[in-house]
N, C-alpha and C positions, 0 to 999 in steps of 0.2 A: 389520540389516535396514533398508533405506531406507524412507522414507514411500511411495514409488512401489510397493514390493512388499509392503507391509504388508497382511495380510488384512483388517484393520479398514477400511482405505481403499479396498478393493474392494467394500465394502458399498454398497447403494443409499442415496441421500441420506436418505429417511425412516428407514431402519434406523440410520444413523449418528446422526441427530438424537435418536432414541429412546435411544441408548446414551450420549449426552453426559453426563447427570447421573451415571451409574454410573462412566464413565471419569474424570470430574472428582473424584469421591469417592475412587476408588482412587489416582489420581495425587496427591491431597492427602496421603494417608498416607505416600507415598514421596517427597515433594517434595524433601527434602534430598539425595536421591540422583539427582536428575534434572538434566539439562543446561539451560542457558539459551542463547538464540540468539547465534550468532557474527555474524549479519547480519540485517538487516530490509529488506523491500521496503515503503517508507513512502508510496507514492503515485506519481503523483496518481490519484485516483479516475477510473475509466473511461479509463485510459490503458494498458491491457494488463497490469496487475499480476497478474490471474488467469492469463493466458497465460504470463507469466514464472514465476510460482509453479509451475505444472504442468510447465514445461520443466525447471526446476531440481530438481524432485522426481524427475525421471527420472535425475538424475546419481547414480552410485553412491557419491559422496562427500558427498552432501547429504541432509538429511531435515528435514521440517517437523513441526508439532505432530501429536499423535494426533487424528484425526477432524476437524480444522479446517484451514482455510487461514490464518485470522488469529484472534488471541486478543483483540485490542482492549484489552489491558491498559493501555497507555500513554495511551489516550484515555478510553474510557467505563468501563473496568473496574479502574482503578487503586485504587479503594477496597478491592478484594478482598485486596490485599497480595501480596508477592513469593512466598510459598509457593503461593498460588493460581496465580500465573503459571507457576511451575516445574512445577506439576502437569500442565500441558498438553504437556510435552515428554518425549522418551524418557529412559529411565534411562541415565546415563553409561556404566554397564557394558555396555550393549547396543550402544554406538557403536564399531564395530570400527576398527582402524587402517587408514590408506590412505596410500600413497605416502610412507612414512616419517613421516607425521604421527600423533599419538597417537589421533586419532579422526576420524570424519566431521564435517562442519559442520552446525550446526543453524540453522534460520531460520524466519521466519513472514512473512506479508504482511497488513498492516492499512492500507489506503489513507487512513484518517482521520488517521493519525499525522502526515502532512505538514501538515494543516490545523488540527488541534487546537492551541490556543495553549500548552498545557503539555506536550505530548508530547516535544518536543525536549529540554527541560530534564530530564524524567524519564528519558529514554533515556540522556542523558549521565551522570546520577547512578547509574543502576542497571545499565547495560550499558556501562561506560566503554571497552571495547575493540571493541564491535560496529561493523560497517560498515553504511552506509546506501545503498540503491539507490533512485533516484527516476526515474520515467519521465514525460516531459512530452509532452503532446499539444496540438495546436492548441486553444487555450482556447475558441474558438467551437464547434468540433466536440465538445470535451469537455463543454461546458455542455449542448448539445443531447442528447448521449448520456446524460448524467446525468439529465436530465429524463425521458427514456424509461425509464431504469432505475428511478428512484424511483416513477414512475407504475405500472410493472409490479409493483413490490413493495408498492403500496398506500400509499406515503408521500407521494404527490403526487396532487392531484385537479384542479388547475388546468391550463389550457393552458400551453404554453411561454411564449407572449407575456405572458400574465397572471402567470405565476410570476415572470418577470423584473421585472414592474412591482411585485410584492409583496416582492421579495427584500430591499430595503433595510429595509422595515418589519419583516419577519420576523426579520431578523438584528440589528436595532437593539439595541445593548447586550449582545448574546449573548456576544461574546468577552470583554468586560469582566467579565461575571458568571462566566464559566468561570474566569477568572484569580482573581477575588476569592473564589470559593467552589469549591475543587477537587473537591468532591463533587457539584457541579451538573452536570446534563446538559441540553443544549439540542437538542431534536428538529430545529428548523429549522437550527441551525448545522450539524448533521450531515447533513441531508437536503435542504436548500433553498439551499445556497450555490453557485448555478450560475455567477455571475460571480465571486464572492469566491474560490472555489476555483481559478479560472483566473488569478488574479493571483499568479503563481508567484514573482516576485522577493521579495516579502515573506516568503513561507514558506521559501524557500531561505536567505535571509539569517538568519532566526531559527534554522534548523537549523545553519547554519555557526557562529553565535555559541555554540551549545550544544556541538556535538560536534567542530567543526573541519572545515575544507575537505578535509583529507587523508583523512577517513573517509567522504566522500560521493562517489558516482558517479552522475552525471546523464546520462540517455539520452534521445535524441529518439525519440518514438514512430515517426516515419516511417523512421528508420534501423533500428529494431528489427524492423520488419515490411516491410522492402524486399526480402525474399527472399534476402538475403545473410547469411552467418554472422558478419559482422564485429562488429556491435553486441553480439550475444550472447557472442561470444568476448571482447570487451572487459570484459563483466561478469564472466565466469569468471576472467579474469586479475586483475581488481580484488579478487575474493573469494578469490584464491589457490587456485582449483579448476583441476585439469587439464582439458584438452578431454575432454568426456564422450562416449563412443560412443553413437550412436543417439538423441541428444537432439534433439527437434524442437520448434519454437516454433509451436504452432497458434494459432488464434483462438478464444477462449472468452468466453462471456457477451455476444456480439454480439446486438443487438436491431434488428429491422427498424423503420424509422420513415419518415415522409413527408419529402420534400425541404424543407429550410428555406427560407422566403421570402427572396429576395435582399435586400429592404429590412431585414429583421431581421438577416441576416448582416452587412450593411454597418454597421448600428448597433452590433452587438456588436464587430465588428472595431475600430471607432473607440474603443469603451470600453476595449479592452485595449491600445491603442497605447502609452500611457505605461508600463504594466507590462512590455510586451514589449521596449521600449527599455531599461528597467532590467535585464531578464533578459539581453538581449544583452550588456550591459556586464559583468554578474556572471559569465556563462557563458564569455565570451570567444569566442563564436561566434554566428552568426545562426541562430535557430531555423528549422526547415524551413518553417513557415507564414509566415515573414516574408521568405523569400528571394525 
């Protein structure tokens, strides 16, 4: 049974949240018999990861965690340990064969994995064969979308302009503290990195050092949502999944917001210029927002 057809995942969101502690407890008892992910959608935040997760969940040969999109084990939940992580995924015995393969593929999507300084190293150690999918969006639009998202969730109370002014102070020393103390959690690092999260080159280089370039597939947001099947087809090919019948890539978690002032857009664009140049060199192609 795939995640898309599971009765648990057809429950309303409040019902699923109410069942999470029970599901975690039951999963923990049987963790040794449960699968771990074959691939991860690691980010970037506000770049279509939810849409891709839902599309891949429609595939008859792929399934995600029980009740969740992302487990956040390799960033904020690592202290729980590997048995806790396994508890979120289906039993191996329930994963039926497909196309000559021994079972369907298991995955999750936690967009903070790309940005957290320890996630790549943890993934490399604990999932040595897992493949990594990353979606990159115009960092200016991503930052503005992230601010709207964090505001709606109650994690941001400042205007976008003011949040940008505060970002350096909010994040000062946060990454160093996360590295020095693996049990530490930084609220601002997770929720207020509007510019920092858009400096993709640093994050991709860190992931490459940990897992290797051959295990990474990077997609341009504009290509994924241009209405053609090519980018999604490339993802399926990278993951070793056959073309799935009836898979559609919708848009999920979009939020309405005011038009960004042009002066602010110009300032942000200039702030990302160096990182975008490094990204172009690393990626071997020009990002859509720089073309």
